[in-house]
N, C-alpha and C positions, 0 to 999 in steps of 0.2 A: 491688271484690273481693267485698264482701258479697252483691251482687246475683247474682254468678256462683255462689257457694256455695248460695244459696237456690234458684236455678234447678236446680242439680245435685241438690239434695235432693228437689225436687219431681218431677224427671223420673224418678228411680228407676233401677234397673239396666236396661241394654239387653239384651233377650232375644235369643238366637241360635236359629237353626233347628235342629230335631232331625234325627235320622238320616233321616227320610222326605224331608227337603228335598234330600238328596243325589241322589235319583232324579228330582226335579221339574225339568222343563225350564225354561229361563230365561223363556220366554214365559208361564209360568203366573202369574207375579207382576207382569207388566208388560203394557202394551197390545201386542197381537199386531202383528208386522211382516210384510210380504210375504216369502214364502220366498226370493225372489230377493235381497232386501236382506240376509237372514240369511246367505245363501251367496255373497255378493259376493266374499268372500275366496277362494273356490274357483272360482267361475265367471268372475270378472273380476279375476284377480290382477295386481298391478303387475309390471313387469319385474324390479324389485329383489327382490320377494318370490319370484317364480318362480325367479330365479337362486339365491337362498339355499336354497330348498327342494331344487332339483335338485342343487346342489353338495353340500349336507349329506347328502342321501339317497345320492348316489353315493359320498361318502366313507365313510358307514356301511357300504354294501354292499361297497366295496373292502376295508375292514378285515376284514369277515367273510370275504371271499374269500381274503385273504392268510392269515388264521388257519386256514382250512380247507386251503389249500395246504401250510401248515406242519404240518398234522395235529395241531393242538393239541386237547386233550381237551374244552375248553369254549369254542369260538370265539364263542358268542353274546355274551360279555361285551365283546368289542372294539367292536361298533357302539354299545353303550350308552355307552361313553366318548366316542365321536364326538358323540352327541347331547347329552351333558352339557356339553362344551366349545364346541359350535357356538353362536355368538352372532351378533347382528345386525351387530356391528362387529368388525374384526380385532383391535383393542386389547382388547376384552372376551375374545375367544377366547384371546389370548396370556396375559392375566392369569390366566384360569381354568385354562388348561392348565398353567401354571407351578406354581400352588398345588395342582393336582390331582396332579401328579407327586410333589411334595414330600410331600403327605399320604398318597399311596399307599405310598411307600417307608417312611415312619414307621409307618403302619398295618400293613404286612406284618411289620415287625420286632416290633411289639407283639403281633400275632396269634400269631407263632411263640413269643414269650416266654410268653404265657398258656397255650398248650398244653403247653409244656415245664414250667411251674411247677405246673400242676394236671392231670396226665395221667389220674388216676383219681378225682379229687374233683369230682364234678359240681356240688355246691352252691357250693364255693369258686370253681370255674371261672366259673360264671355270675354269682356275686356280684361277682367281680373284673371280669368283662366289663361288667356293668351299671354298676358304679362308673366304669369307664374311659369308656364311652360317655356317661354323665351328665356327667363332667368336661369332655369334649370339647364337648358341646353347650352346657354352661353357660358355659365360658370363651369360646366362639365368639360369644356375645352381646355381648361387649365389643369385638370386632374389627369391622372395616369391610370392605365389598366382598367380594372372593373370598378374602381372608385368613380370614374366618370360614368360608367353604366349605372351605378347605383343612384347617381344624381338625376340623370335623365329618366330613370325608372320612376323616381319620385314625381316628376312632372306628368308623365303619361298615365301613371296610376291615378293621380288626382283627376285627370280628365276622364278616365274610364268610369271612376266612381261617381263623379259629378254629373256627367252626361247620362249615365245609367239611372240616375235618380231624378232626372228632369220631369218625367211623367208622374212620379210618386215621391216628392221631396220628403214626405213624412217618414219614409222607410229608408232614408239615406244611410242611417247607421247600420241597418241590417244588410244593405247592399255592400257597404264597406267591409263588414265582417265576413260576408260571403266571399268577396274578391280576395281578401287576405287569406282566407282558409284555403281557397283553390291553389294559390301560389305556394303556401307553405306545404300543402299536401304534395304538390308536384316536386318541390325541392326534396322533401323527405323520401319520396319514392325513388328518385334518381340517386340520392345518396346511399340508400339502403342497397340498391342493386349494384352500385359501383363498389361498395365495401365488400359485398359478397363475391364479386367477380375479381377483385384485386386483393387477395389476402396478404401478400407479401409487399405491401405498398411501400413501407419504409426502406426495405432493402433495394427495391427497384428504383426508388427516388434517389437513393445514395449512388447507385450505379449510373443513373442518368446524369446526375450532377458531376460526377467524376469524369465521365466521357465528354461532357460539354466543356468543362474547364481544360482538360488535357487537349481537346481538339482546338480550343482557342489558343492555348499555349503553342502548339505546333504550328498553327497558321501564322501567328505573330512572329515566331522565331524564323520561319521560312521567309516571311516577307522582309524582316530585318536583314537577313542574309542577301536577299535580292536587292534591297535598297543600297546596301553598302557596296554591292557589286555593280550598281548602276543598271540593273535589269528591271526594276519595278516601273509600273505605269500607273496613271491615275485610276484606271479601271480595276487593276488588281488591288490597289490600296483601298478603293471603295468596297471591294468584295470582302476584304478582311475586316473593315469597319462594320460592314453588315453582319458578319459573323459575330463580332463582339457585341453589337447592339442586340442582336437576336438572343444571344446567350444571356445577356443581362436582363432582358425582359422575361426570361423563363425562370430566373433565380427565385423570384417571389413565390412561384408555384411549387418549385422544388422544396423550398423552406417549409411551406405548408404541409407537404407530404411527409417531410422528415419529422414533423411534430413540434410541439413547444419545447422550451428550455434548451434550445440549441442556437448557436450563432453561426451556423454553417453558411447561411445566406449572406450574412454581413462579410464574412471572410471571402466568399465567392465574389461578391461585388468589388471588394478591395483588390482581389487578384486581377479582375478584368480591368479595373482602373489603372493599375500599374502596367499592365500589358499595353493599354492605350497610350500611356505616357512613354513607354519604351518605343512604341511605333512612331510617335511624334519626334522623339529625340533622334531616332535613326534617320528619319527624313531630313532633319536639320543637318546631320553629318553628311549625308549623301549630297544634298544641295550645295553645301559649302565646299565639299571636295570637288564636285563637278565644276563649280565656278572657278576654283583655283587650279583646275586641270591637274589634280594630284590625287594620289591614293588616300584612302582614309588613314589618318595618322594614328599610330598605335599609342602614343603618349598624350593623346588629346583628352580634355576633361570629359567629353561626352561618352567615349567608350566605357570609362569607369562608371558613369551614371547608368549606362545601359546594363552593365553587369549588376549594378545595385537594384535596378528595376526588375530584372529577371529574378534575382534572388528573393526580392520581396514578394513577387507574384508566386513563386514556388512555395514560399513560406505560408502564404494565405491559402493556397490550394491544399497543402498538407493539413492546415488547420481546419479547413472545411470538410476534408475527407475523414479526419480523426478528431471529432469535437472533444473538448476536455471540460471537466467540471469547473465551476467558478470562472468561466470565461465570460467577461463582460464587454467584449469588443463590440463596438457599434460602428456602422458605416452607412451613411445615408446620402443618396444622390437624388437630385431633382432635375426634371426636364422642363425647360422653358417653353411656354406657348405664347403665341402672338395675341395681344389684346384685340387687334383688328379682327382676327379670326373668330374670337369669342363674341365680339359685338355683332359681326355678320351672322354668326350662327344663331344668336339670340333673336335678332331682328327677323331673320328668315322664318324661324319657328313661330314667333308671335304673329307675324303677318300671315302665315299659313293657317293658323288656328282661326284668326279673325276672318280670313277669306272663306274658310270652310263654313263658318257660322253664317256669313252673308249668303252663301249658296243655299243653305237651308232656309234662311229667312226669306229669300226671294222666291224659291221654288216650292216651299212648303212640302218638301219631300217627306213622305211618311218614314223613310229610313234615314232621315237626316241625323238623328242622334247617333245611330250606329256609324254613319259616315264620319262624323266628327270624332268618335271614339277611335275608329281605325286610323284617321289622319294623325291624331295625337300619338297613337301607338307606333306608327311607322316613323314619325319624326323622332321618337325616342330611340328606335332601333338603329336609325341611320345618322343621328346627329353627331356622334363622335367619330364617324368614319373619316379617314384622311381625305378621300375624294368622294363626297356624297353623290355626285352625278353618276360616276361609274357604279357605285354601290346600288343606287336606285334603279339603274337599268337591269342589272342582274336580279334584283329583288322583284321587279315587275315580271320578268320572264318566269321566275319561279312561282309568282302569284298566279299567272295564267295556267301553268301546269297544275297548280293546286286546285284552281277552280274547275278545270276539266276533270281531274280525278275525283274531286268531291261531287261533281255533277253525275259522273258515272255511278258512284256509290249511292247518291241520293235517289236516283231514278231506277237503279237496277238491283242494288245490293240491300240497301236499308229496308225496302218493303219485305224482304225475305227474312230479316233478322227479328227474332222474337225474344231474345234474352241478352243481357249485357255481356255474358260470356261469349256468345256467338259474335257479337260486335267486336270484341277484342281479337278473336281469331281472324275475322275479316279484315281488320285494319292492320294486322301484323305485316302483310305483304307490302302495301305502299309505304308504310312507315320504315320498314327495313330497307327498302330501296332508297328512301330519302336519307336514312342514316349512312348508307354507303356513299351517296352523292356528297354528303357533308364532309367526307374524308378525302375527297378528290379536289385538287385546287381549281380545276376548270369548271366544276359543277357546284362548288360550295356556296356560291352566291345564290344559285337557284334553290338549293336545298334549305337555305336560311329562311325563306318565306314559306316554302312548301311544307316543311316539317311542322312549323309552329301553327299554321293556320288551317291545315287540313281538318283536324277535329273541330275547330271553331266554325268552319263553314258547314260541317255536317250537323252540328248542334244537336247531339243525341239527348233524349229526355226520357224520364220514366213515366211522365204523365200523358204522353201522346206521341203520335208519329209526326215526324218533321215533314210537313207537306212541301210539295214542289214550289209553290208560290213563295213560301218563306225562304226556301233555299235560294231561289233566283233573286229575291230582294236582298238577302244578305250577301250573296256573291257579287251582285252588282255594286253594292255599297263598298265592299272590300276592294274590288278592282278599281273603282273610281277613286277611292282614297289613295291607293298606291300610285295611280296615274297622276292624281292631283299633286301629291307630294313630289313626285319626279319633275312635274312641270314647274312647281315653285322653286325647286333647286336650280332649274335652268333659267328662270325668269327673274327671281329676286336675289340680287347680289350673287351671281353665279361664280363658282370656283374656277379659276384659270391658273394652271400650273406655272405659266411663264410670269404672270404678275406676282404670284406667290414667291417665286424664286427671286424676283427683284426686291420684294419686301424683305425677304429673309436676308438677302445680301446687304441691304441698308441697315437692317437691325444688327447683323453681325459686325459691320464696320463701326457702328455706334457703340456696341458692347466692347469692341476692341479698344476704343479710346477710353471707355470707362474703366477698363482694367488698370490703367495707370494711376487712377485717383487713390488718394491715401485711405479714404473710407471704404474702398471696395475690398471685400473679403472673399472674392471668388478664388477657390483653390485651382491648382493645375488640373486635378482630376475632374472637378466640376466643369471647367471650361471645355476640356476635351470631350467629356461625356455629352454635354449639351450640344456641342458642335457636331459630333458624330451622329447623334440621334436626329438632329435637324437635317443633316445631309442624307441620311438613309431614308428618312420619311419622304424627302423630295424625290429621290431617285426611284422609289417605289411607284411614284405616280408620274414619272417623266417619260413614259414610253412614247408619247406623241411629240416630244420635244426633239428638234433636229439634233443629230449626233454631234456636230461641231459645237453647238451651244451647250449640250449636256457635258461634253468633255471639258470645255472651258470652265463651266461652272464647278465641276468636280475639282479641277486644278486650283481654282481660286479659293474654294472652301478649304482644301487641304493646306494651302498656303496660310490662310487665316488661322487655322488651328495651330500650325507650327509657330507662327509669329505670336499669337496670343499666349502660348506657353512661355515663350521667351519674355514677354512683358511681365508675366506673373513672377518669373524668376528675378527679374530686375527690380520689381516693386518690393518683393520680400527682402531682397538684399539691401535695398535702401532703408529698410526698417530694422535690419539686423544689428544689434549692438556690437557684435564681433567685428563688423566692418569699421575701418578708420573713419573718423568724422568727416574728413575732406572727401573721401570716396562717396560717403552717403549723400553729402551735399551735391556733389556733381551728378550722381544718379537721379536725385530729386529734380534737378534742373532738366535733365533729359525727359523724365516722366511728365513734367509740366508741359514741355513741348509736345510730347506724344498725346496727352489728353486734349491738346488744342488742334494739332495738325494730323494726328493719326500716323499712318505709315510714311508720309512724306518727311517726318522727323528723322527717318533713317538716312536722309541726305548728308547728315552730319556724322555718319558712322566712321569714316576714316579719321576724323579729328577725335572722335570718342575712343576709337581703338588705340590711337597713339597716347591719349591721356591715360587709358587703363594700363598700358604697358608701364608707364612711369609709376602708377599707383601700385602695381604688382611688385616692382623693384623696391619700392620704399615701404612695403607693408611691414608692420611690426611683428607679425607672427606667421607661422606656417599655415594656421587655420584661415587667417584673413587672406593670405596669398591664394589658397585653394579656392575660396569663395569668389575672389576677384577674377580668378582664371575661369571659373564657371560662368560668371557674368559676361566676361569677354567672349567666351565661346558662344553664348546665347546671342549676343549682339551681332557677332559675325554671321551666325546662321540666319538671323533676322534680316541682315543686310543682303545676304545671298538670296533669300526668298524675295526680297523687294526688287533685287536686280532681275529676277525671272518673271516678275509680275507684268 
């Protein structure tokens, strides 16, 4: 532990690129690649990528066409909803669409309430709006997956409805109904096209889940073999954890694709949790054997536990692949988030909305209401990103491409378009290109803003031609809003990965002490799952961290995971009535020391090991002997981890 802190102190804070880096192309900082390699996603797309791009582009165009046929006043908002919910898998689209509709309904209601409560009080109105958006963005930090998106959507939908009704507050209800209609129309169009294009959804989801679980099983068994042979490294262990975390995050979407009345997702999550426990046990065995300069013992308590974990994982994999009737198995895991992150996220969003209002108040900008709407919308789209600074940079670059493309269409294409059907044909080309970019890792951040806001900037209408002046005002408000949000992310409580790593380290050590308390009910699976999720989230954003510091951090977190698992075993054994009373009392003394001193309590491990030897000899039953042997093995592995720290 001390070596890691020293390296962290020597490395200093990780600097982030300034505003000029937003305009710098990716090849400026890396070795140049052939232009054909850079544009492979466009020139040689895969069949799946092309199908996704064409399907999503047509769904967006269809929603725009229907909105114009219905003669709605702002049809450009419908295709935005299509691109928001369009995801690579049908399960993701279903999950996001569901939470988008819920967030839209609640957001529209809150927007109407804000206008009704403060019709003539500008300061109170924007103060309440900033507070509401800040609360939504802050609490969304504690949620997972698209539940977090649904909450931030509630905030920025309220802002869009409320700011849209500033000039005509008497029509706020009509505006709310219109905004909700656009979103539902976009969701329905995307869902209809996705269903038509994926007729064998259930069978495909079953195959994907089976491949994902079997791949995770093979990765873990291979890593366990390497660990026991002394060939594993922190990097390879982190890679396997990344595989498990990624598979776990996809299970929710696979379960949606499989349909209701099945618990395949619960069994899949249970299988991954057993594989994670198996990985942690194997690490303890390897560390203990390396410290004792011996081979892995064949009659040790841990190898039997490894076989048990493997058998349990295989059982749940089989249950997920072949669901049975009347299966009521449930398995729920939660991922912990930091309260400080939530507070900073909420403060940043609230301060940004307030600052945007002050800009409008001071400048009296005619497009100020649109500027605030765009600011709230961009905050909602970026609020739950792990590193909002990096996300805002790519988002701005995509916004610039979006404005340039929209300008080309506004000045050269739109004057030639006379019917909505011709507009759909004209927009298929840029939207298809945007859909292809969304499927490529290096361009997905650009496509995120390009796809959603291209129809918004064009602003097609049935009642008249979108003049150039209106386009320039709207595009300027949009670009200024994205640039403003990016600036606030850098100026107001900016995110720094090194400080985040230090906070995470302190939180994990505090949680490690809390595991020993009697009222703590954290299971082994919950501890390992939250630890792995936290480690993977940090490694995804630690590219700018020096390599020695990153490796030391990985090693420390892997040690914490293994030690925490041992604490849970000891805590559960101290409460097990099968254990002799004297053994339970002795373990409780150790747990009290642990809750006070943390890992330094392992200084007494030799004395504790000798005491456990006598307890095992005097155990009244074979079952109690086995449990005491497991506890002894855990404490020996914990001591070995402490010796390498």
